N, C-alpha and C positions, 0 to 999 in steps of 0.2 A: 563547733556545730553540734557535736553529740550532746553537750550540756544544754543547748537551746532546744534541740529536738525533744529531749527527755522532759523538758518543762513547758513545751508549747501548749499542751492542753490546760495546764493550770494557769498559764499566763494569758490565755485567750488569743494567742498569735498563730497565724498561719505562716510558718517559716518558709513554706514553698512559694509564698507570694512576696517574700522579702529578700533583699540583697544585703549581705553582711560583708563588710570590708574592714580588715585590720588596718587602722590608720597609723598606729605606732605600737612598738613592743620594746621592752627593756628586760634584761636578764640579770639576776644576781644569784649566783650559785644555783640552787634548785628551786628558785622562785622567779616567776616572770609576771610582768604587769603589761596588760594589753588594752588599748583603746580600740573599740569596734564601732563603726558607723553603720546604722541600719536605715534603709530606705525601701519603700514599696517598689517592686519591679515595675519599670516602665514609667515612673514618675519623673517628668522633666523638671529641671531646676533644683534637684536635690531635696532639701527639707530633711525629714526624718529625725533621727535621734542618735546620740552617741552614748555608749556605756563603757565603763572602765572595769576590767576584771583582773583578779589575782589568780595565778595558776601555779600549781606545784608539779614538779617532775616526779612521775611515778614510773620507774623503770625507763622505758624508751618512749614514754608518752607524757604529754602535758595535760593535766586535769584541772578544771576550773574549781578553785576553792570558793569563790564567790565574787560579788561585785565590790568595788572600792568606792568610797566616798570621795567626791571631788566637788569643787565649787560649781562646775558646769553640770553636775548630776544631782539635781534636786530630788530625785526619786528615792534617795536613801541607799543604805547598804546593809550588809550583814555583820557590822561591828568589826571591820577589818582596818588595820592601821593604814594611814595615808603614806604614800611613797615620798621619800625625800626628794627635794627639787633636783632636777637633772644636774649632774656634776658635783653634787654635795654628798658627803659621806653620811651614812645612817647616824642619826642622833644629832646632826648639825642643827643649831637653832634656826628658826624661820627667818627669812630675809624679806624685806619689803621691796616692792617694785615701785620706784618713784619715777614718774614721767614728767 
């Protein structure tokens, strides 16, 4: 929330009017990856948007490094590497989902 509040004026968002919910988080040593869903307070039926963030441990606090690129996030990112698929070790080649 500190990260978002610091950038609210440059992003043109009123964070006081938004609800932010962490929908998932994973940890690997001193790096965490979190997905956050944003909706306007009081909006029925959801909607909103989802953003993926990479965080670094700084002492006893987690600090946002930046946003992460993902297929569901077409708004871009700040050049951060993609997370390996859940359950796959870092460096594992991509796998295809065939349905």
